[in-house]
N, C-alpha and C positions, 0 to 999 in steps of 0.2 A: 504493500500500500504506500509506503514511504517513497519507493522508487516511482510509482505511478504519479503521486502528487508532484514530485520533483520534476518528472517529465513534462507534465502540463505547464508548470511554471516556466521551464526552459523554453518550451514551445512558444509561449506567449511573449517572453522577453527576447530570446535570441532570434526567433524567426521574424519577429517584428523588426528587429534591427537589420536582418539580412534580406528582407523581402525585396528591396529594390535590386540589389545585385543578383539575387536568385532569379528574379523575373527577367532581367536582362540576359542572364546566362541561358535561360530556357528559351527565350524568344529569338536569340541570335548568337550563333557560334562562329560567325564568319571570321572574326579576328583571329581565331585559333586554327583556321583551316590551312593545310599545307601550302596552298597556292599563294597565300599572303605572307609567307615566311621568307626570310632571307636564307641563303645557303648557310648551313651549319646550325640552323635553328629547328626547334621542334615544339611540341605542345606539352605542357605539364598541367593537366586538367584544361582549364580554359585560358591559361596563360601561355604566352609565347616566350620560350627561353632558349638559351644556347644548349646544344646537345649535351655537353659535359655537365652543365648545370642541372639538367634533368636527371642524369644518373645520380648525382649527389643528392638531389631533393628526394628522389624515390627511395634511396638508401636511408635517408633520415626518417621518412614516413614509416617504414617498416621497422626501423630500429626503435622508434617511439612506441609503436603499438604491439611489438612482438609478444610481450608477456600476456597480453589479453586479446591477442588476435583471434584465437579460437572461440573465446567467450563472445566477442563481438559478432563473429559469423553466426552464432546461434541467435543472438539478439536481433540482428538486422534481418535475418531470413526466417525467424521463428522456427529455426531448426531445419528448414527445407533443404539447406545446403547439404545436409547429411544424406538426404534421399538422392539428390543430384549426384553426389560422389559415389554412392552405392551403384546407381545406374551406370555411371561412367566406368566403374570397375567391371560390372557385369558385361558391358559392351566390349571392353578390352578382352575379357575372358582369357586370362593368362593360363599357360600350362606349365608343368614342370620343365625346368631347364630354361625358362624365360630369363633373359637379362634385361632388366628394366632400368632406364634412366628417367627418374622423376624430377623434372626441372621446375624450379621455383616451388619446391615441395618442402621447404624448411621445417614446418612444424609436424610433418609426417602424416598428415591426414590421408593422402593417397597411398603412401608406402605401407601404412598399417592395414589399410583395406586390401592391398595387394597381398600382403603376408597372410592375412586371415582367409582370403579367397583361396590361396594355394593350400593352406592348412586343411581346408574343407575338401580338398581333392586327394585325400589320403589313399583312396582306392586306385588312383592313377599312378602307374609306374613312371619313373623318370629320375634324372639327376637333380642336383641342387639348383635352385633358382637364386637370383640375386636382385637387389635393388640398390641403386646408387641415388641417394637423395642429394640433389644439387640445388644450391641457392646462392645468390649474390650477397646475402646478408647473414653474417655469422650469428647474430642475435637470434634470428629465426631458427637456424640450425641448432643452436644451443637449447632452445625450447623443445625442439623435436627430439633431441638426444635424451632429455629428462623424461619426456613422455615415453620414449622407447624403453627406458629402464623401468619405469613404473608398470609398463605393460608386459615386461619380461622379454622384450625383443632385444636381447643382448648377445654378443658373440658366445657361442657354445650352448646357448639355451634356446636358440631360434632356428627353425627349420629352413629359413631363408637367410642368405648372407646379406647383410645390410652395411652400407658405407655412407659416410656423410662428407660432402665435398663443397667447399665454398668456391664458387666460380660464376663467371658471367655467361649467360645463355648465348651471347653474341660472339664469344671467343672461348670455346671449350678446348680444353687441353687433351681430351680423349682422342685416341687414334681413329682413323676411318674404320667403318664397319665394326664397331665395338658392341653395340646393343641391338637386340631384335625388337625392342619396344621403347617408345619415348612418350612420356605423358607430361602435360603441363596444364595445371588447373588454376584458373583465376590469376595467372601471372603474366601472360604474354602481353597484355595491354599495357603493362608497366614498363616494358622494354622500349628503348629509344628507337631501334631499327628492327621492326618486326620481320622484315624480309631477311635480315641476317640471322635472326633466331631460327627461322624456317630452314635456311640454307645449312646452318650448323646441325639442325635436327636431321636433315637428310644425310649429311656427311657421316655422322656417327652411327647411323643405322645400317644394319646389314641388308643386303638385297633380300626383299621379302619382308623387311621389318615394317612395323606399323607406327605411325605418328597419330597421337590422339590429343585433342585439346578441349578442355571444358572452360568456357568463357561466357561472360555476360554478353547479351546481344540486344538487338532491337526488336520490339514487339511489332508484328505486322498490322495489328489493329490500332489505329490512331487514338481511339478513346482509351483503350487500356494503357497505351504508352503515356498518355497525358496523366492518368491516375498514378502510374508508376513513377513518373517524373515528380509529381507532387510529393509522394512518399519519400522518394530518394533525396530531394533537395530540402524538404521541409522537416523531415523526421530523422533520417539517418545521421546527419551531423549532430543533432541534439542527443541522440542515443550515444554517440561517441563521447560527447561532453559528459553525459550522465554516468556512463559505465567505465570509461577509460580516462576521463578528465581531459580529452583532446577533441577539439572541434575541427581544426584545419585538416588533419590527415583524412578524415572521413568526408570532408567536403571535396578534397582532391580525388578520393576513390570514386565518388559519385560522378564527378566530372570526367574522370578517365574512362568510365563506362560509356558515356555519351560520345567520346572521341574515337572509340574503337570501331573499326569497319563493320558494316552489317554482315549478315550471314553469307550472302552471295559474293560480296567483295572479298571477304576473308577466304572463302572457298577458292576464288580465283588466285589469291596470293599463295595459297598452299599448292595449287597446281603449278604456278610459276616457279616454285622452288624445286619442282621435279616430281612431286608425288602424283600418284595415279589412283583411280577408283576413289576419288575424293567425294565425301558425302558429309551432310550434317543433319542433326536431329534436334528440333526445338524442344525445350523442356519448359513447363509452366508457361504456356502461351508465347514462348519466345523470350522469356526473361533471360535465359541463358541457352546455350546450345552445345552439343557434343559434335566436334569436328573430327573426321577420321580420314587418313590417307595412307597409301602404301608406297614403299620404295621398290619399284619394279624395274 
């Protein structure tokens, strides 16, 4: 009850103060479109910044929210993100001997589902599987390691080999043809050069390897999109202030969703990177989508 009362107060006070900027952001995103940028610039939410500055700013965002990142995912989505991630893993359908690279997977949500999925395949014969959890932010990885210990996913006690690597999705150090599956969930929109991330994903996958991405998308229904926008801009930053004590990181996260390419455009980008049999599946009216492609 105390949280609910505080939420209403923050909605009245903070949203009143933010109403003008939010309305402008919702009505016009032109200033943040790539065609209006100078060489070497990109968008950070609705701001135009230098590419190097975006990398620094994104790092600061996740460094700030790492400790309560999973809590806020539950709060913002009313727990629906768990269903999305379960569906994501079911669609991947890994088998024994799978070597997975989970990019931007710092806190382990996808990796732990992967391990659990494989543990439920005890009747299927095969060698050991592995997952390399990769994230550009060490704080996020630290949270994931603590969660892994708490769940018992430690060396010697886990049926799946798990490794934690701090690295940039645009410049991976892994050799060519290393993994036969690559996942990235709610992370690719935060990267400066999405095309480079896709090219690196293609490079490190073995022939026949599968790329899968779970990411927020655009709702095809304009009325539902409007309702979603109101919730996103008027409520999510307030929840961030209430539960994490941070408004700006969640304002950025909402803006970053609006800047991400729609489903068809992102599908084309995946194909341009060399992937084939590229498809996507909308979840919850198109709030997010599962994208899939193969290195053939």
